[in-house]
N, C-alpha and C positions, 0 to 999 in steps of 0.2 A: 190230537198227537197218538197214534197207537201205543198201547203199553207193551214195554219191551219182555215183561213175566213171558207174554204169550209166544216169544219167538227166543231161541237161543241165541246167545250171544257168539260172533264168529269161533272166537278161541274157547269156548266153554268144552269143561270136560265131558267125557261121554257120560252118557246118563248110566244109572246103575243098572248091570243085567244086560248092559250092550253088548259084553264082549262073549262072545262063543255060547250062549245059553240059549237053547233050542226053545225052552218053555217061554223067554220072555222077549227071542227074537219078533221082526215085525211079521214073517212068512208064517209062523204057528199060528193055526187058529185058535189056540187055546190062549194067545197072548193078550196081556191087558196093556190098554192104552198107559203108556207112560209121561207124566208131565216133563217139559225141557227144563234143563238144569240152566241156573241163572249164574252166569258169572260175575261175582262180585269183585275178583281179583285187582288191585291195586293198578296192573297192567291196561284192564280192561275201559280206564276212568277218562275221561277227560280232563285236559290239565285245567286247572285252577288258581292263578297267582295268588288272590286272596287263600285261600287254605295251604299253599304250599308255605306262602309267608308267615302262616300263624304257625305251622309245624315248625318252620324255623326257628322261630321265636320260642315254644315251648323244648323246643329240643336245646338249645344255647342259653337257656335260662337256668335248664337242669332242674327246675322246681318240681315236688310232687303235685299232681292234680290233687284237689282237693274231693275228698271221698263223696259220692253222691248215692242216695238212696235207691236202690234197683227198682225198676219200674216192674210195676204186677204182672205183664206179660211179657215176653218177646216181643221186641220193635219189629214190625215187618216191613221193608223198606224199598223202596222202589230203586233198582239200580239207576234209573236215569236221573235222580236227586243226589247222585253221591257225587264230592265227597261230603260226608257229613261235616258240619262244623262244628269245631274242636269245643264251642263252648253251648252245642247243641244238649238239650236235657235227654234226649237219646244215649248219649255217653254216660254210661254209670259203672262197665269193668274196668279193672286196673288194665294196664297194660306195660311190657317192659320200658316203655319210653316216658321217662318221667315229666309230668305236665300234659297227656295224651291216654284219655280215656277212652275204650271201645266201646261199640253199640252193643255188640255181642261177646258173651266167654270166648276166649282164642280167636275173636274176629280179626279182620282186616283193621289197620288205622286209618282207612279212608271210609270207612263205616262199611256195616253189614258182616254176615257171619263168614269165619274162615274157612280155609279149605276143607274139602271133604272128608270125612273119617279114614276114608279109603285113602285118600292121598295123604294124611296124618301118618297114617301105621307104615305107608312105603316111605317115606321120608324117613321116619323114627328105626327103620329098617337099614336103611344105608346107611344114616348118622352112625349107627350103632356099630356097623361094620366097620365103616371108613375110621372111627376111632379106635377100635378094637376093646371096645367098653366089654365089661365081664360081670361090674354089679351095680348097684343102684347109686353107691357112693361115685363111682368113676363116672357114670351118666351124668349126676346133679353137678360134678365139676366141669364135665365138657360142654354141658348146656352153659353152665356161668361164663367161661372162656368164650363160646362161640358168640354169646350176645354180647359179653364184653367188645371182642372182635366188630362186629358187625356194628356195634352203636358208636365205637371210633369212628368207622368208616363213615357214618351216619353224620356225626358231630364236624367230621373236617369236610364233606360236600355242602352242610348247611354253614358252613363259615366261609366257604368259598362264594355261596350262594348270598351270603348277609354282604361279602365284600359288590359283590355285582349289583345287589339291590342299589347299595351306596352311591355306584359308579352312574346308575340309571339315573338315580335323582337327583344327581349333580348335572348330569346331560339334561335332563328335563328342565333344571332352572336354566340354564345357558340357552336351552331353546326356547324359554317362556321371554327371556330379556330379550331376545332376538325379535321373536314375534312382536312386541311390545315395540323396541325399539324400529321396525320394520313399517308398524303401523304409525308411528309417529312422521317418518320419512314420508308416508305416503297421504297423511295430512298436510304435511309441509307441501307438496308438491301441488295438490290439490287447490290450497290456497292460493299459492302461484300463478297458477291456470287462470283463478277467478278474477287476480289482480290483473292480468293480460289484455 
């Protein structure tokens, strides 16, 4: 299987210097080769029921994760191995989600480094403008409120997921009972055929 580090993901952001930079454009004879940008964003990761259920438990239990000693070097994570399990030793950085540690400072909850500094700066400028923030105290207060609102949405979604998981388990038990019942019926039918 080819490493995905060699090719950019379809929804990966543009590589640095890609927008209107003659020196860095492919047509420029002075252009240096740029490595492709790897997209670690949660939207680019395949669904993992086990990870989502672990995340659900962490969110609903609302217990802080036990602190871990940071690794001696920043981990390099292959995007094809995402999401990184919540109990992985690669997770050493705190996050706004109680019970969830990150693999990188300000990284994604699924693992891997977070958005590029350019994306973060752009988001910060937009957030400050939309909120009408004029000082550091106002910024801290607005960030706290935004996190609380988003965590409320996350908790609500995880409560709905928990209910759906419970219902699915009930359906699975019913199906297993029906399979056992059907197997018993088939066994009885086979015995009756042999007696004829």
